C-alpha positions in Angstrom: -20.4 39.1 -14.5 -19.1 35.6 -13.6 -16.2 33.6 -14.4 -18.2 31.8 -17.6 -18.5 35.2 -19.0 -22.4 35.0 -18.6 -24.3 37.9 -17.0 -28.0 37.5 -16.1 -30.6 39.5 -14.3 -34.4 38.8 -13.7 -37.5 40.9 -14.6 -40.8 40.2 -12.7 -43.8 40.7 -14.2 -45.6 43.9 -13.8 -49.4 44.7 -13.8 -51.2 47.2 -15.8 -52.5 49.5 -12.9 -48.8 49.6 -11.4 -47.3 50.3 -14.9 -49.7 53.2 -15.3 -48.2 54.7 -12.0 -44.6 54.4 -13.1 -42.4 57.4 -13.9 -39.8 57.2 -16.9 -37.0 55.6 -14.9 -39.2 53.0 -13.5 -40.5 52.1 -16.8 -37.2 51.7 -18.2 -35.9 49.7 -15.4 -38.9 47.2 -15.5 -39.3 47.1 -19.6 -36.1 48.2 -21.3 -33.2 45.9 -21.8 -29.8 47.7 -22.4 -26.2 46.3 -22.9 -27.3 43.5 -24.9 -24.1 43.2 -26.7 -20.9 43.4 -24.8 -17.6 42.0 -26.4 -16.6 38.5 -24.8 -20.0 38.4 -23.1 -23.4 36.7 -23.0 -26.3 38.9 -21.6 -29.4 37.3 -20.5 -32.6 38.8 -18.8 -34.8 36.0 -17.5 -38.4 37.5 -17.7 -41.5 36.0 -15.5 -43.6 36.8 -18.8 -44.3 33.5 -20.2 -40.9 32.5 -18.6 -39.1 34.2 -21.7 -35.2 34.7 -21.9 -34.1 37.6 -24.0 -30.2 37.7 -24.3 -27.3 38.7 -26.4 -23.7 37.2 -27.3 -20.9 39.0 -28.6 -18.0 36.5 -29.1 -14.6 38.2 -29.9 -11.4 36.2 -29.5 -12.7 33.2 -28.1 -16.0 31.1 -28.3 -18.6 32.0 -25.8 -20.3 28.7 -24.2 -24.0 28.7 -23.3 -24.2 27.6 -19.7 -27.3 27.0 -17.4 -28.3 29.9 -15.3 -30.1 29.5 -11.8 -33.5 30.7 -13.0 -33.9 27.5 -15.4 -33.4 25.1 -12.7 -31.7 22.7 -14.9 -27.9 21.2 -15.4 -28.2 22.5 -19.1 -29.8 25.6 -20.6 -31.8 23.8 -22.9 -32.7 20.9 -20.8 -36.3 22.0 -20.7 -36.1 25.0 -23.2 -36.0 25.8 -26.9 -33.9 28.7 -28.5 -34.1 31.1 -31.5 -30.8 32.9 -32.4 -30.7 35.4 -34.7 -27.5 37.1 -36.2 -27.4 40.8 -36.4 -23.7 41.4 -36.7 -20.8 39.9 -38.4 -20.4 36.4 -39.6 -20.6 34.0 -36.7 -20.6 30.3 -35.9 -23.0 28.3 -33.4 -22.2 25.1 -32.3 -24.7 22.6 -31.0 -25.0 19.0 -30.2 -21.8 18.4 -32.4 -23.1 20.2 -35.4 -21.7 23.5 -36.6 -24.0 26.3 -38.0 -22.5 29.3 -39.9 -24.6 32.6 -39.6 -24.6 35.6 -41.8 -26.4 38.8 -40.8 -30.2 38.3 -40.5 -30.1 34.5 -40.3 -32.0 32.5 -37.8 -31.2 29.3 -36.1 -33.5 27.4 -34.1 -32.4 25.0 -31.4 -34.8 22.4 -30.1 -35.1 21.2 -26.4 -32.4 19.0 -25.3 -29.5 20.6 -27.8 -26.3 20.6 -25.7 -22.9 21.9 -25.8 -23.7 25.1 -27.3 -21.1 27.9 -28.1 -21.1 31.1 -30.2 -18.1 32.5 -32.3 -16.9 35.1 -34.5 -15.7 33.9 -37.8 -13.7 37.3 -37.7 -12.6 39.1 -34.3 -12.3 42.4 -36.3 -16.1 42.1 -37.3 -17.8 40.2 -34.4 -20.7 38.4 -34.7 -23.9 39.6 -32.4 -26.2 37.0 -31.6 -29.6 37.9 -30.3 -30.9 35.1 -28.2 -34.7 34.2 -27.4 -35.5 31.2 -25.2 -38.8 29.9 -23.5 -39.9 26.7 -22.0 -40.6 23.6 -24.3 -42.6 20.3 -23.8 -41.1 18.6 -27.0 -37.9 18.3 -28.9 -38.3 19.7 -32.2 -35.3 19.2 -34.9 -32.7 22.2 -34.7 -32.8 24.0 -38.1 -31.0 27.0 -39.9 -32.9 29.4 -41.7 -31.6 32.2 -44.1 -33.0 35.4 -44.3 -34.0 34.6 -48.0 -35.9 31.5 -47.0 -38.1 33.3 -44.8 -41.9 33.9 -45.4 -41.9 37.5 -46.7 -44.6 39.8 -46.4 -44.9 43.6 -47.8 -47.4 45.9 -46.1 -48.1 49.5 -45.5 -47.1 52.5 -47.9 -45.3 55.8 -48.0 -48.4 58.0 -47.6 -48.6 56.3 -44.1 -45.2 56.3 -43.3 -45.2 52.3 -42.6 -44.0 50.7 -45.9 -42.2 47.7 -44.4 -41.4 44.2 -45.2 -41.8 41.3 -42.7 -39.7 38.3 -42.5 -41.6 35.3 -40.6 -38.8 33.0 -39.7 -41.3 30.8 -37.9 -45.0 30.2 -39.0 -47.6 27.5 -39.4 -45.9 26.0 -42.9 -42.4 26.2 -41.6 -40.1 25.3 -38.7 -42.2 23.7 -35.7 -41.8 25.1 -32.1 -43.3 24.5 -28.9 -44.2 28.1 -28.4 -41.5 30.5 -29.7 -42.6 32.5 -32.8 -40.0 35.1 -34.4 -39.7 37.2 -37.0 -38.1 40.5 -38.4 -39.7 43.8 -39.8 -37.6 46.1 -42.1 -39.0 49.6 -42.7 -38.3 51.2 -46.1 -36.5 54.4 -46.4 -38.7 57.6 -45.2 -41.0 55.0 -43.2 -41.1 55.4 -39.3 -44.0 53.7 -37.9 -44.4 49.9 -36.9 -47.6 48.2 -35.5 -49.8 51.3 -36.3 -52.8 50.6 -35.8 -51.8 48.5 -32.7 -53.0 45.5 -31.1 -52.7 43.5 -28.0 -52.6 39.9 -27.2 -53.2 38.7 -24.0 -52.5 35.2 -24.6 -48.7 35.8 -25.6 -46.0 38.1 -24.4 -43.8 39.9 -26.9 -40.3 41.4 -27.2 -38.6 43.7 -29.7 -35.2 44.4 -30.5 -34.7 47.6 -32.5 -31.5 47.7 -34.7 -30.1 49.1 -37.7 -30.7 52.7 -36.1 -27.8 55.5 -36.8 -26.0 56.3 -33.8 -28.2 59.6 -33.1 -31.4 58.2 -34.2 -34.1 57.0 -31.6 -37.3 54.9 -31.5 -40.3 56.0 -29.3 -41.7 52.9 -28.5 -45.4 53.1 -27.2 -46.6 50.7 -24.3 -49.3 50.5 -21.9 -52.9 49.6 -21.7 -54.7 51.3 -24.9 -56.5 53.8 -22.7 -53.5 54.7 -20.6 -50.2 54.8 -23.1 -46.7 55.4 -22.2 -43.5 55.6 -24.2 -39.9 54.7 -24.1 -37.1 56.5 -26.0 -34.9 53.4 -27.2 -31.3 53.4 -28.9 -29.9 51.0 -31.3 -29.8 47.4 -30.1 -32.0 48.0 -27.1 -34.9 45.5 -26.5 -38.1 46.1 -24.9 -40.7 43.8 -23.2 -44.5 43.8 -23.9 -46.5 42.0 -21.5 -49.8 40.5 -23.0 -51.9 43.5 -21.9 -49.8 46.1 -23.4 -49.6 48.0 -27.0 -46.5 47.3 -28.7 -45.9 50.3 -31.5 -43.3 52.5 -32.4 -42.0 55.5 -34.6 -38.5 56.4 -35.2 -36.5 59.4 -36.1 -35.4 57.6 -39.3 -36.2 54.0 -40.8 -34.8 50.9 -38.8 -35.6 47.3 -38.2 -36.8 45.3 -35.3 -36.9 41.5 -34.4 -40.1 40.6 -32.6 -40.7 37.6 -30.6 -43.5 35.9 -28.9 -44.2 33.1 -26.4 -47.5 31.9 -24.8 -50.5 30.0 -25.2 -50.3 29.4 -29.3 -48.0 30.0 -32.4 -50.8 31.9 -34.5 -49.2 34.9 -35.8 -52.7 36.3 -36.7 -54.2 35.9 -33.1 -54.4 39.4 -32.3 -56.8 41.7 -30.8 -56.9 44.8 -32.9 -57.2 48.5 -31.3 -58.8 51.3 -33.0 -57.3 54.6 -33.2 -60.4 55.8 -31.2 -59.4 53.6 -28.3 -56.0 55.0 -27.8 -55.3 57.7 -25.3 
């Protein structure tokens, strides 16, 4: 960790043949992101999947400034990038370009390219905010905008019979906030439901990242990845994230219900642009 309380690592892109030969430790090292929310710290992972940055900020007593990191190659973090911030902890405040935004749990803030002097703070240090950060390269500056969870586009899908009754909240969609390439939403599983994204799919045009949260301490999610005919799995705890390359499925089953934030970057922002995988194809 350096003096500005920002810690960052890089993840190189892994091809499917290499992933298929990996053991558990190698899979976790290359695809799992742990320790996102450390008190008084911004933790960032720069990935070589569509140059997505996945991170977390947990301010406590003092605000945390968002400063440029070497991989972005710019003077300021958002000079050539856009960012989406999702609140999953206590009430927090994000300041950007002279504006102040208060985020409650599950609210989202979009910051367009060029936003500057960004900082994160907690309204109450006894109940610190946790900001989940997602950033991708941008080619145009769209207006920054706060989206409350109640204003997100909601889709209710699945059933108790198939253990996947869930509500999908689309923060970014064609009729809403404009972005260059980030697409972000949240899925909440109903009590008694454990499966997400099954039947599964791939989308070679876009990478994806999942953050699992609202899991009890002893609960786990078994996250499935890999090519459809060469699947692998990762055992994940609360508030851990996983990277999904375009060639990989991304699906999971938990030992209890949970919520997760999904985020994509790549060639388009069409939520429905997926390549379905039939159950018969899975191995």
